[in-house]
Each structure stands twice: as structure tokens, then as C-alpha cells.
C-alpha positions in Angstrom: -29.2 -11.7 -2.7 -29.4 -10.0 0.6 -26.5 -12.1 1.9 -24.5 -11.4 -1.2 -25.2 -7.6 -0.8 -24.1 -7.8 2.9 -20.9 -9.6 2.1 -20.2 -7.4 -0.9 -20.9 -4.3 1.0 -19.0 -5.3 4.1 -15.8 -6.5 2.3 -12.6 -4.5 2.5 -9.0 -5.0 1.6 -5.9 -4.7 3.7 -4.4 -1.9 1.6 -5.8 1.6 1.9 -5.1 4.3 -0.6 -4.4 7.5 1.3 -6.0 10.1 -1.1 -9.3 8.2 -1.2 -9.3 7.0 2.4 -11.8 9.6 3.7 -14.2 9.1 0.8 -13.7 5.3 0.7 -14.6 4.8 4.3 -18.2 5.4 3.4 -18.6 1.6 2.6 -17.3 0.8 6.1 -19.6 3.3 7.7 -22.6 2.0 5.7 -21.7 -1.5 6.6 -21.5 -0.7 10.3 -24.7 1.2 10.2 -26.6 -1.6 8.4 -27.5 -3.2 11.8 -26.8 -6.7 10.4 -25.4 -9.3 12.8 -22.6 -10.2 10.4 -21.5 -6.5 10.0 -18.7 -6.6 12.6 -16.1 -3.8 12.7 -13.4 -6.2 11.4 -15.6 -7.5 8.5 -16.7 -4.0 7.5 -13.0 -2.8 7.6 -12.1 -5.7 5.4 -14.9 -4.9 3.0 -13.8 -1.3 2.8 -10.3 -2.4 1.8 -11.7 -4.6 -1.0 -13.8 -1.6 -2.1 -10.7 0.6 -2.2 -9.0 -1.9 -4.5 -11.9 -2.7 -6.8 -14.3 0.3 -6.9 -13.9 3.9 -7.8 -14.8 6.5 -5.2 -18.0 7.2 -7.2 -18.8 3.5 -7.3 -18.3 3.4 -3.5 -20.6 6.3 -3.0 -23.4 4.7 -5.0 -22.8 1.2 -3.4 -22.8 2.6 0.1 -26.3 3.8 -0.4 -27.4 0.3 -1.1 -26.9 -0.7 2.5 -29.9 1.3 3.5 -31.8 0.8 0.3 -30.9 -2.6 -1.3 -33.7 -2.2 -3.8 -31.5 0.4 -5.6 -29.0 -2.3 -6.4 -31.8 -4.3 -8.1 -32.8 -1.2 -10.0 -29.3 -0.7 -11.3 -29.0 -4.4 -12.1 -32.1 -4.3 -14.3 -31.1 -1.1 -16.0 -30.3 -1.3 -19.7 -27.6 1.3 -19.8 -24.0 0.3 -20.6 -22.8 2.5 -17.7 -25.0 0.7 -15.2 -24.0 -2.6 -16.6 -20.3 -1.8 -16.2 -21.0 -0.7 -12.5 -22.9 -3.9 -11.9 -20.0 -6.0 -13.3 -17.5 -4.1 -11.0 -19.9 -4.6 -8.1 -20.1 -8.3 -8.7 -16.3 -8.6 -8.9 -16.1 -6.6 -5.7 -18.6 -8.8 -4.0 -16.9 -12.0 -5.0 -13.5 -10.8 -3.8 -15.0 -9.5 -0.5 -16.7 -12.8 0.1 -13.5 -14.7 -0.4 -11.3 -12.3 1.7 -13.7 -11.2 4.5 -15.2 -14.3 5.8 
């Protein structure tokens, strides 16, 4: 799960949406600050791009916090609310795409 979180949190896409660029970079910053060996500048930039394409800015804000507290991802996953389930589904899609694009 930790490896999945790292890849998901470090993935970014090539395209960047200008209006959300400042907010969206929080995934990249969290990835770089995670102190994981696989969290290279290039990989974190890639993960940020995937996040820009697949997650809302609100989603990105929440997911960025999971880099320093991965347990919160588990809490959300175990939640029974429809809103949390929808975020988890988006997060999983983001993680899979990030893993595929940001190796």
C-alpha cells in the first residue's frame, strides 16, 4: 500500500492547467518533501501532471496531506460515506494512471 501511495502521490501528467497550476503543485511539493528515495523531481512533476488531469484541486489538497500522514488515506478508504467513496475511486484511478505514466 505504501508503494501504491508513493506512486499515486508522485505521479503527474505532462499537461498543466494554468488556473490550477499554483494550487495543483501541492502534490508535487508533498511528493518531494516525502523523503522517499523514489520521489525524484522528475517523478514528482509527472505525478503532479496526472493529478492535474484526474483530481480536482480539493482532491489534490486532501491527497497531498497523505504524503505526511498515509494513515488518513486508510481512514478515508474505510469511511462509509458516498463522498469519501467517490474520492477513493478517483484516487485509485489517479494512482493507476500515475503508476503507468510515471515509472
